[in-house]
Structures are given as C-alpha cells and as structure tokens.
C-alpha positions in Angstrom: 8.7 56.4 62.9 5.3 57.4 61.1 2.9 54.8 58.4 4.0 57.5 56.0 7.8 57.9 56.2 8.0 54.5 56.4 5.9 53.8 53.0 7.8 57.0 51.6 11.1 54.5 52.6 9.2 51.9 51.0 8.9 52.7 47.7 12.0 55.3 47.3 13.8 51.8 47.8 11.5 49.2 45.1 12.2 52.9 43.3 15.5 52.2 43.4 15.1 48.6 42.8 13.3 48.9 39.9 15.7 51.6 38.2 18.2 48.8 38.8 16.9 46.4 37.1 15.0 48.7 33.6 18.8 49.8 34.1 20.3 45.9 33.3 17.9 45.5 31.0 18.7 48.3 28.6 22.3 46.8 29.0 21.3 43.5 27.9 19.4 44.9 25.4 21.8 47.2 23.7 24.4 44.0 24.0 22.4 42.1 21.9 21.0 45.1 19.8 24.2 45.7 19.4 25.4 41.9 17.8 22.4 41.2 15.7 22.2 44.4 14.0 24.8 46.7 14.2 28.1 44.8 14.1 26.5 41.4 13.4 26.3 38.0 14.2 29.7 36.7 12.2 31.4 39.1 13.7 30.5 38.5 17.5 31.1 34.7 16.0 35.1 35.5 15.8 35.1 37.1 19.1 33.6 33.9 20.5 36.4 32.0 18.7 39.0 34.0 20.2 38.0 33.0 23.2 39.2 29.4 22.6 36.7 27.7 25.2 34.4 25.7 23.3 35.1 24.9 19.7 32.6 24.0 16.0 30.0 23.7 16.0 29.7 24.7 19.5 30.7 28.4 19.2 28.6 29.0 16.0 25.5 28.3 18.5 26.3 30.5 21.6 27.1 33.1 18.8 23.6 33.0 17.4 21.6 32.0 20.3 23.4 34.0 22.8 22.3 37.6 21.0 18.7 36.3 21.2 18.5 35.3 25.0 20.2 38.1 26.1 17.3 40.3 24.1 15.1 38.4 26.1 16.0 38.9 29.5 16.7 42.3 28.9 13.3 42.6 27.6 11.3 40.7 30.5 13.7 42.7 32.5 12.5 46.7 31.1 8.7 44.9 30.7 8.9 43.2 34.3 7.7 39.9 33.3 9.1 36.7 34.8 11.0 38.5 36.9 12.5 35.4 38.5 13.4 33.2 35.7 15.3 37.3 34.0 17.2 38.0 36.8 18.6 34.1 37.0 19.2 34.2 33.8 21.0 38.2 33.5 22.8 36.9 36.4 23.9 33.1 35.1 24.8 35.2 32.2 27.1 37.4 34.1 28.7 34.7 35.7 29.5 33.3 33.3 30.9 35.8 31.0 33.1 36.8 34.3 34.1 33.3 33.7 34.7 33.8 30.2 37.1 36.9 30.7 39.1 35.6 33.6 40.2 32.2 31.9 41.0 34.8 28.9 43.5 36.6 31.4 44.8 34.1 32.4 45.4 32.4 29.6 47.1 35.4 27.6 44.5 36.5 25.0 44.5 39.1 23.3 40.5 40.1 23.5 38.4 42.6 21.5 35.1 41.9 23.3 32.1 42.1 20.9 29.2 42.5 24.1 28.8 45.6 22.6 29.7 45.4 19.2 32.9 45.2 17.2 35.4 46.8 18.8 38.8 47.9 17.7 40.4 48.4 21.5 41.8 45.4 23.1 40.6 44.3 26.4 41.3 46.1 29.5 40.5 42.9 32.2 41.0 45.1 35.4 38.2 47.3 34.0 36.0 44.7 32.2 36.2 42.8 35.7 35.5 45.2 37.8 32.3 46.1 35.6 31.2 43.1 35.3 31.8 42.5 39.3 29.4 45.4 40.1 27.0 44.1 36.9 26.4 40.8 38.8 25.9 43.0 42.4 22.6 44.6 40.1 21.6 41.1 39.3 22.0 39.9 42.5 20.0 42.8 44.1 17.2 42.0 40.8 17.2 38.3 41.8 16.9 39.1 45.7 14.2 41.9 44.9 11.8 39.1 42.3 12.1 36.5 45.2 11.3 38.5 47.9 9.0 40.6 46.4 7.4 43.7 48.4 3.7 43.6 49.9 2.8 45.7 47.3 3.5 43.5 44.9 2.2 41.1 46.0 -1.4 42.3 46.2 
C-alpha cells in the first residue's frame, strides 16, 4: 500500500472516530438540555427518586448537578476540549446509568426515564440496556482515541 493510501485510510478512521465523538457529545448535550430547559429539573428529580437508589438529600444533589455535568461533558466532546477527561466522564456516566437501569429492572421498578425529558411511556428495559451498551461502546472508542492520539494531532 502506498503512502497516500495509508494517509487516506488514517484520515477516514480519524473522521469516523471524530464523528462518533461529536455524536456522543450531542447526545449528552441533548439529554442535559431537556432536563434543564424543557421538562425541568424538578421532573428529573422525581425520576431520580423513582430509581430508589439514593435517598435525601442525594437525590436532589444528583438531579440538580447531573444535567450540568452532562452538558459540560457533551460540550467538551463536541468542541474537542479536554478529550480524555470528557471521554472518561462520558464512559463513567454511561456505566453508572446502565447499572441503575439494571438495578431498577431487577427490583421490578416501573420507570419513566427522564434521560431526554419527561416521558409518559415506561422504560422498555431490554431496548434501554441495548442502547446503553452501544453508548458505552462509543464512549470506549472515544476514550481509546483520546488516550492514543494520532501522529497528526501530536504535531
């Protein structure tokens, strides 16, 4: 394979990984924006309480701080700022949420997930878990990319 083909292949891989990173950032910004500006933090707090994982005052702490953290992480991913930290936080947030969803499912809790604003439809656990596993995979790719920058980005 000649040098131009290798460079084009690396560029294509970088473009795909960057697109995944931006897409993931958009998901986090969208989720945060809906919680903060559409349905409101009060509605999200009811959703946090419904998980029955933490009690007062931690449910309020989570409900009022998590959307801002999601917004910060999403913006950092989109704007290519502090990629390692943003990718690590995105991965951790996704894993914790997956754990919370599995915990609620195992305990038979009927959730109306407030991830993307107020929802009137109960969570379909298998679909939500699948979505989160894919999201964690995307986070892992973005984290891997942030930990192993290409030669072009190092210069």
